C-alpha positions as CSV (number, residue, x, y, z in Angstrom):
1,M,0.0,0.0,0.0
2,F,1.2,3.5,-0.9
3,L,3.6,4.9,1.6
4,W,2.7,2.0,3.8
5,C,5.8,1.9,6.0
6,V,6.1,5.6,6.7
7,L,2.5,6.1,7.6
8,V,2.4,2.9,9.7
9,L,5.5,4.1,11.6
10,V,3.7,7.4,12.2
11,S,0.7,5.5,13.5
12,L,2.3,2.9,15.6
13,L,3.9,4.5,18.6
14,S,2.0,7.7,18.3
15,V,3.6,10.1,20.7
16,A,3.5,13.9,20.9
17,T,5.0,16.5,23.2
18,G,1.9,16.8,25.3
19,T,2.5,16.3,29.1
20,S,-0.3,13.7,29.2
21,A,1.7,11.2,27.0
22,G,3.1,8.3,29.0
23,V,5.1,7.1,26.0
24,K,7.0,9.1,23.4
25,A,8.4,8.1,20.0
26,R,10.3,9.7,17.2
27,I,10.6,8.7,13.6
28,T,14.0,9.8,12.2
29,Q,15.1,10.6,8.7
30,K,16.5,7.1,8.5
31,G,13.1,5.7,9.3
32,L,11.5,7.9,6.7
33,E,14.0,6.8,4.1
34,Y,13.1,3.2,4.7
35,G,9.5,4.1,4.4
36,R,10.2,5.8,1.1
37,A,11.9,2.7,-0.3
38,I,9.1,0.3,0.4
39,G,6.5,2.9,-0.2
40,I,7.7,3.4,-3.8
41,E,7.7,-0.3,-4.3
42,S,4.1,-0.4,-3.1
43,L,3.1,2.6,-5.3
44,Q,4.7,1.0,-8.3
45,Q,2.6,-2.1,-7.8
46,K,-0.5,0.0,-7.4
47,L,0.1,2.0,-10.5
48,R,0.4,-1.2,-12.5
49,T,-3.2,-1.8,-11.7
50,I,-4.4,1.2,-13.6
51,Q,-7.2,0.3,-15.9
52,L,-7.5,2.9,-18.6
53,K,-11.0,3.4,-19.8
54,D,-11.7,3.1,-23.5
55,V,-11.5,6.5,-25.3
56,S,-13.7,7.4,-28.3
57,G,-14.6,10.6,-30.0
58,T,-14.7,12.6,-33.2
59,E,-12.0,14.8,-34.7
60,K,-12.2,17.4,-37.4
61,L,-9.5,16.8,-40.0
62,A,-8.9,18.1,-43.5
63,I,-10.9,15.4,-45.0
64,G,-13.8,16.0,-42.6
65,K,-15.0,14.5,-39.3
66,V,-13.3,11.2,-38.4
67,E,-14.7,8.9,-35.7
68,Y,-12.1,7.0,-33.6
69,S,-11.8,4.7,-30.6
70,I,-9.0,3.5,-28.4
71,T,-9.7,0.2,-26.6
72,G,-8.1,-2.6,-24.6
73,M,-5.3,-0.6,-23.1
74,Q,-2.9,-2.5,-20.8
75,I,0.2,-1.5,-19.0
76,V,3.2,-3.7,-19.9
77,N,6.0,-1.8,-18.1
78,L,6.3,0.8,-15.4
79,G,9.2,2.3,-13.5
80,L,9.7,4.9,-10.8
81,P,13.5,5.5,-10.9
82,K,13.6,8.8,-8.9
83,S,11.7,9.6,-5.7
84,A,12.1,11.7,-2.6
85,L,10.3,12.0,0.7
86,R,10.3,15.0,2.9
87,L,8.4,16.2,5.9
88,V,5.9,19.0,5.7
89,P,6.0,20.8,9.1
90,G,2.7,20.8,10.8
91,T,1.0,18.6,8.2
92,G,2.6,15.3,7.3
93,V,4.8,14.0,4.5
94,M,5.3,14.7,0.8
95,L,6.3,12.2,-1.7
96,S,7.6,13.2,-5.1
97,V,8.3,11.0,-8.0
98,G,10.2,12.1,-11.1
99,D,11.3,10.6,-14.5
100,A,8.8,7.8,-14.2
101,Y,7.8,5.9,-17.3
102,I,4.9,3.8,-18.4
103,S,4.6,1.6,-21.5
104,L,1.2,0.3,-22.6
105,R,-0.5,-1.2,-25.6
106,G,-4.0,-1.2,-27.0
107,N,-6.1,-1.2,-30.1
108,W,-7.3,1.6,-32.4
109,R,-10.1,2.0,-34.9
110,V,-11.1,4.9,-37.2
111,K,-14.1,5.5,-39.4
112,Y,-14.7,8.2,-42.0
113,S,-18.1,7.9,-43.6
114,W,-18.3,4.7,-45.7
115,I,-15.1,5.5,-47.4
116,I,-12.4,4.8,-44.7
117,K,-12.5,2.1,-42.1
118,A,-9.3,1.0,-40.5
119,S,-8.1,-0.7,-37.3
120,G,-4.9,-2.0,-35.7
121,S,-2.8,-2.0,-32.5
122,F,-0.5,0.6,-31.0
123,E,2.2,0.9,-28.4
124,L,2.6,4.0,-26.3
125,A,5.6,5.1,-24.2
126,V,5.1,7.7,-21.5
127,S,8.2,9.3,-20.1
128,E,9.0,12.2,-17.7
129,L,6.0,11.3,-15.6
130,A,6.0,13.2,-12.3
131,I,3.8,12.8,-9.2
132,S,3.8,15.0,-6.1
133,T,1.4,14.2,-3.2
134,T,1.1,15.5,0.4
135,I,-0.3,13.2,3.1
136,A,-1.7,14.6,6.3
137,V,-1.3,12.5,9.5
138,K,-3.8,13.2,12.3
139,S,-5.6,11.3,15.1
140,D,-9.4,10.6,15.0
141,V,-11.9,10.8,17.8
142,T,-11.0,7.3,19.0
143,G,-7.3,8.1,19.4
144,R,-6.4,6.1,16.3
145,P,-4.3,7.5,13.5
146,T,-5.8,8.7,10.3
147,V,-4.2,9.7,7.0
148,S,-5.5,11.7,4.0
149,V,-4.2,13.3,0.8
150,T,-4.3,17.1,1.0
151,K,-2.7,17.7,-2.4
152,C,-1.8,15.7,-5.4
153,E,-0.4,16.7,-8.8
154,A,0.5,14.5,-11.7
155,T,2.1,15.6,-15.0
156,V,2.8,13.6,-18.1
157,G,5.9,14.7,-20.2
158,S,6.6,13.0,-23.4
159,V,4.1,10.6,-25.1
160,K,5.2,8.5,-28.1
161,V,2.9,6.3,-30.1
162,R,3.8,3.5,-32.5
163,F,0.9,2.2,-34.7
164,H,0.5,-1.2,-36.3
165,G,-2.0,-2.1,-39.0
166,G,-4.1,0.1,-41.3
167,A,-2.9,2.5,-43.9
168,S,0.3,4.3,-43.0
169,W,-1.0,7.7,-44.1
170,L,-3.6,7.5,-41.3
171,Y,-0.9,7.4,-38.6
172,N,0.1,11.1,-38.8
173,L,-3.5,12.1,-38.8
174,F,-4.3,9.9,-35.8
175,D,-1.1,10.6,-33.8
176,S,-2.0,14.1,-32.6
177,F,-5.3,13.3,-31.0
178,I,-4.5,9.9,-29.6
179,N,-1.5,11.5,-28.0
180,K,-3.6,14.2,-26.5
181,D,-6.4,11.9,-25.3
182,L,-4.1,9.3,-23.7
183,R,-2.1,12.0,-21.9
184,N,-5.3,13.5,-20.4
185,A,-6.6,10.0,-19.5
186,L,-3.4,9.2,-17.6
187,Q,-3.2,12.5,-15.8
188,K,-6.8,12.2,-14.7
189,Q,-6.4,8.7,-13.3
190,I,-3.1,8.9,-11.4
191,C,-4.1,11.2,-8.5
192,P,-7.5,9.5,-7.8
193,L,-5.6,6.2,-7.6
194,V,-3.1,7.7,-5.1
195,T,-5.9,9.2,-3.1
196,A,-7.8,5.9,-3.0
197,S,-4.7,4.1,-2.0
198,I,-4.1,6.4,1.0
199,A,-7.8,6.1,2.0
200,E,-7.5,2.3,2.0
201,M,-4.9,2.6,4.7
202,N,-7.4,4.0,7.2
203,K,-9.3,0.7,7.1
204,T,-6.2,-1.0,8.4
205,L,-5.3,1.8,10.8
206,K,-8.7,1.5,12.4
207,T,-7.9,-2.1,13.3
208,L,-5.2,-0.9,15.6
209,N,-6.0,-2.1,19.1
210,V,-6.1,1.0,21.2
211,L,-6.7,-1.3,24.1
212,A,-4.2,-4.2,24.1
213,K,-5.1,-7.0,26.6
214,V,-2.1,-8.0,28.7
215,D,-3.6,-10.7,30.9
216,Q,-6.7,-11.4,33.0
217,Y,-6.1,-8.3,35.1
218,A,-4.7,-5.6,32.8
219,E,-4.9,-3.9,29.5
220,L,-2.8,-1.2,27.9
221,E,-4.2,1.8,26.3
222,Y,-2.4,2.9,23.1
223,S,-4.7,5.8,22.0
224,M,-3.0,8.9,20.7
225,V,-3.2,11.9,23.0
226,E,-2.9,14.4,20.2
227,S,-2.0,14.6,16.5
228,P,1.7,14.1,15.6
229,V,4.1,16.9,15.8
230,I,6.0,17.2,12.5
231,S,9.1,19.2,12.0
232,N,11.6,19.4,9.1
233,A,13.7,16.6,10.5
234,M,11.5,14.2,12.5
235,I,8.0,13.1,13.5
236,D,7.2,13.1,17.2
237,L,4.2,11.2,18.4
238,G,2.2,10.6,21.6
239,L,0.5,7.6,23.3
240,K,-1.4,7.5,26.5
241,G,0.8,4.5,27.4
242,E,-1.1,3.6,30.5
243,F,-2.2,0.3,32.2
244,F,-5.8,-0.1,33.3
245,N,-7.8,-2.7,35.0
246,I,-9.8,-4.5,32.3
247,G,-13.1,-2.6,31.9
248,Q,-12.3,-0.1,34.7
249,H,-10.3,2.9,33.5
250,E,-9.5,4.6,36.8
251,E,-6.7,7.0,36.7
252,P,-3.8,6.4,39.3
253,P,-3.1,9.0,41.9
254,F,0.0,10.3,39.9
255,S,0.6,11.8,36.5
256,P,3.2,11.6,33.8
257,R,6.2,13.8,34.2
258,P,7.3,15.6,31.0
259,F,10.4,14.2,29.4
260,L,12.3,14.9,26.2
261,L,13.8,12.3,23.9
262,P,17.5,12.9,23.2
263,S,18.7,14.1,19.8
264,Q,19.7,10.8,18.3
265,D,19.2,9.7,14.7
266,T,21.2,6.5,14.4
267,N,18.1,4.3,14.4
268,M,14.8,4.5,12.5
269,L,12.7,4.7,15.6
270,Y,13.1,5.9,19.2
271,I,10.6,5.0,21.9
272,G,10.5,6.5,25.3
273,V,8.5,4.6,28.0
274,S,8.0,6.8,31.1
275,A,8.2,5.7,34.7
276,F,4.5,6.7,34.8
277,S,3.6,4.0,32.4
278,I,5.4,1.3,34.3
279,N,4.1,2.6,37.7
280,S,0.6,2.5,36.3
281,A,1.0,-1.2,35.9
282,G,1.9,-1.5,39.6
283,F,-1.2,0.5,40.5
284,V,-3.4,-1.7,38.4
285,Y,-2.1,-5.1,39.6
286,H,-2.2,-3.9,43.2
287,R,-5.8,-2.7,42.8
288,A,-6.9,-5.9,41.2
289,G,-5.5,-7.9,44.1
290,A,-3.1,-9.7,41.8
291,L,0.0,-8.9,43.9
292,R,-0.8,-11.5,46.6
293,L,0.5,-15.0,46.9
294,Y,0.0,-17.9,49.3
295,I,3.2,-19.8,49.9
296,T,3.3,-23.3,51.2
297,D,6.1,-25.6,52.1
298,G,5.9,-27.4,48.8
299,M,7.1,-24.2,47.1
300,I,10.3,-24.0,49.1
301,P,13.3,-25.7,47.4
302,S,13.7,-29.3,48.7
303,G,17.3,-28.7,49.7
304,S,16.5,-25.7,52.0
305,L,16.8,-26.3,55.7
306,N,14.2,-23.6,56.3
307,R,10.8,-25.3,56.1
308,L,7.3,-23.8,56.5
309,N,6.3,-25.6,59.6
310,T,5.9,-24.8,63.3
311,K,9.0,-26.9,64.1
312,T,11.3,-24.6,62.1
313,F,9.6,-21.4,63.3
314,G,9.5,-22.7,66.8
315,K,13.3,-22.6,66.9
316,F,13.1,-18.8,66.7
317,I,9.7,-18.3,68.3
318,P,9.3,-20.9,71.0
319,Q,5.7,-19.9,71.6
320,I,4.7,-21.3,68.2
321,A,6.2,-24.7,68.9
322,K,4.2,-24.8,72.2
323,M,0.9,-23.5,70.9
324,S,0.9,-25.3,67.5
325,P,3.2,-28.3,67.7
326,G,3.8,-30.4,64.6
327,L,1.8,-28.3,62.1
328,M,2.5,-27.2,58.6
329,M,2.4,-23.4,57.9
330,K,1.2,-21.1,55.1
331,L,2.2,-17.6,54.4
332,L,0.1,-14.9,52.7
333,V,2.2,-12.2,51.0
334,E,0.3,-9.2,49.7
335,T,1.2,-5.6,48.8
336,V,-0.3,-2.9,51.0
337,K,0.2,-0.2,48.3
338,E,1.3,-0.1,44.7
339,P,5.0,-0.8,44.1
340,I,7.1,2.2,43.2
341,I,9.4,2.0,40.2
342,T,12.3,4.5,40.0
343,L,14.4,5.1,36.9
344,E,17.8,6.6,37.1
345,P,20.6,6.4,34.6
346,N,21.6,2.7,34.1
347,N,19.5,1.7,37.2
348,M,15.9,0.6,37.6
349,T,14.7,-0.3,41.1
350,V,11.3,-1.4,42.5
351,Q,10.3,-0.6,46.1
352,A,7.5,-2.9,47.3
353,S,5.6,-2.5,50.6
354,S,4.0,-5.7,51.7
355,K,2.7,-7.6,54.6
356,V,3.2,-11.2,55.4
357,T,0.6,-13.1,57.4
358,A,1.8,-16.4,58.9
359,Y,-0.7,-19.2,59.5
360,A,-0.6,-22.6,61.2
361,I,-2.6,-25.2,59.2
362,Q,-4.8,-27.0,61.7
363,P,-5.7,-30.7,61.1
364,N,-9.2,-29.6,59.9
365,S,-7.4,-27.3,57.4
366,I,-8.5,-24.1,59.2
367,L,-5.8,-21.4,59.1
368,S,-4.9,-20.1,62.5
369,P,-3.0,-16.7,62.3
370,L,0.3,-16.6,64.1
371,F,1.8,-13.1,63.3
372,V,1.8,-10.4,60.7
373,L,5.0,-8.8,59.4
374,K,5.6,-5.6,57.5
375,L,8.0,-6.4,54.6
376,E,9.8,-3.7,52.6
377,A,11.7,-5.2,49.6
378,S,14.0,-3.5,47.1
379,V,14.8,-5.2,43.8
380,S,16.8,-4.2,40.8
381,A,15.3,-4.8,37.3
382,H,16.9,-5.6,34.0
383,I,14.6,-4.6,31.2
384,Y,15.0,-5.7,27.6
385,V,13.1,-5.8,24.2
386,T,12.1,-9.3,22.9
387,G,10.2,-9.4,19.7
388,L,7.5,-6.8,20.0
389,K,7.4,-7.0,23.8
390,L,9.1,-5.3,26.7
391,A,10.2,-7.9,29.2
392,G,12.5,-8.0,32.2
393,H,14.2,-9.9,35.0
394,V,14.5,-8.8,38.7
395,T,17.0,-9.6,41.5
396,L,16.6,-9.0,45.2
397,N,18.6,-6.1,46.7
398,K,17.4,-6.3,50.4
399,I,14.4,-6.7,52.6
400,D,13.5,-5.0,55.9
401,M,11.0,-6.5,58.3
402,S,9.1,-5.3,61.3
403,L,6.4,-6.8,63.4
404,A,2.9,-5.5,62.7
405,E,0.9,-7.9,64.9
406,S,1.5,-11.0,66.9
407,Y,-0.9,-13.7,68.1
408,V,1.8,-15.6,69.9
409,G,3.4,-12.8,72.0
410,P,6.4,-10.7,71.4
411,F,9.5,-12.0,69.5
412,Q,12.6,-10.8,67.7
413,V,11.8,-10.3,64.0
414,K,15.4,-10.3,63.1
415,S,15.7,-13.9,64.0
416,L,13.4,-14.7,61.0
417,E,15.5,-12.8,58.5
418,D,17.1,-15.9,56.9
419,I,13.8,-17.7,56.5
420,F,12.1,-14.8,54.8
421,T,15.1,-14.0,52.6
422,T,14.8,-17.6,51.4
423,V,11.1,-17.2,50.8
424,V,11.6,-14.0,48.8
425,K,14.6,-15.2,46.8
426,D,13.5,-18.7,46.1
427,V,9.7,-18.3,45.7
428,I,8.5,-14.7,45.2
429,I,11.3,-13.5,42.9
430,P,10.9,-16.5,40.5
431,K,7.2,-16.0,40.4
432,V,7.7,-12.3,39.5
433,N,10.3,-13.2,36.9
434,A,8.0,-15.8,35.3
435,G,5.5,-13.0,34.8
436,V,7.7,-10.2,33.6
437,K,9.5,-12.7,31.2
438,E,6.2,-13.0,29.3
439,G,6.5,-9.3,28.5
440,Y,4.2,-6.5,27.8
441,P,3.1,-5.8,24.2
442,L,4.5,-2.8,22.3
443,P,2.0,-1.5,19.8
444,A,2.4,-2.9,16.3
445,I,0.7,-3.4,13.0
446,G,1.0,-5.8,10.2
447,K,4.1,-8.0,9.9
448,M,6.4,-5.7,11.7
449,Q,9.7,-6.6,13.4
450,L,12.0,-4.6,15.6
451,V,15.6,-5.0,14.4
452,K,18.8,-4.3,16.4
453,S,16.9,-2.9,19.4
454,Q,18.9,-1.3,22.2
455,L,17.5,-0.2,25.5
456,Q,18.8,2.5,27.9
457,V,17.6,3.3,31.4
458,L,17.6,7.1,31.7
459,K,16.2,9.6,34.2
460,D,12.5,8.9,34.6
461,Y,12.1,6.9,31.3
462,L,13.4,4.0,29.3
463,L,14.7,4.7,25.8
464,I,14.4,2.1,23.0
465,G,16.4,2.7,19.9
466,T,15.5,0.3,17.1
467,D,15.3,-0.2,13.3
468,V,12.1,-1.6,11.8
469,K,11.5,-4.3,9.2
470,F,8.2,-5.1,7.4
471,T,8.0,-8.6,6.0
472,G,4.8,-8.2,4.2
């Protein structure tokens, strides 16, 4: 489809400079050039589909009025050897094509009274064909991108005709008006074809999922917050870039901080994911009750000496061994507020405030509460791009514990540090990593791939620099 790549890139990670954008993206000149290359290929294929209508009419010649018709025209060759793409600040992009050529063939017939009747075939070569079109890129009321042609011009330079069949003296008479009529027919059909081609793109762009489901708890909103900002050198675009509970779009108690993408142009596309976007995920999962986990002894590595039973805990809290001897235990770990993600240069940390409720499992399976701990955990995160997703891996930095409530009398919390470090490192962290390894979808369309992606952690946002490849 005409200018497919460029306009898709414009639509994908739509980010503008508005402060409400949680995600920002920038299409560089390199990205536009890639779009031009495959856009020209697509345009060439589209132009090959031109179906020129039959032409007929009457011409006044020296011998009188001559009726003529031109039928069965087919394109046999077409080339777009020169093209250029440039940005139109505040509007969109302009594609210009020069020195294009078209070769076609067809049939001709002339009639003059009852005296002259002749027919044959012809070959026509059009050279110095030029096309210039400006495409506006905006957002519609649903937050999806939309494109439209605001200006299109097509000019046909040289037209040469070679006739076959009939009397040779007719060719010179016929040449002037067949030349004129075919030139006009071509010029009239090229711009409507380009305009229709651009309009077709909107059908595809409307299929963009502005709400991308992540899992049973969350969805990501990818709607554009405003129309693209287009300068002489780049296109900046803006997405809401926010997690929501499925079907419940409640805003978190914090807002995106403004940030600027650095002036880099090595890659085709740059994507900035703000700390706001990532923190909105924590808000959503905490609100949905997804950040809670029951831990049983079967989840503890078999080689660990620290078991979830009253015998092990009784070594540090004798009251437990006396009050609930020989029982297995269960822990409930749940966040008390949304985790806070902090982004600093080359460093991403997550601070999670949780509480841990320890239960003894009675013979009748009833859970008897033993104590409640406040648990503050700090983890470091390594984030990376895999396919069309943003994924990660976390490691534990430290945990701090304090006693919130005890049903077995006072005890020294520090004595449980080894046990809970084992629980966090060997159970909770692997669970978290299994989830973040699945990744969170980046917006995409068609058969798009991210190539040679690199990710940097900067102040308050992640920066992804990547090239793009379309395989179909």
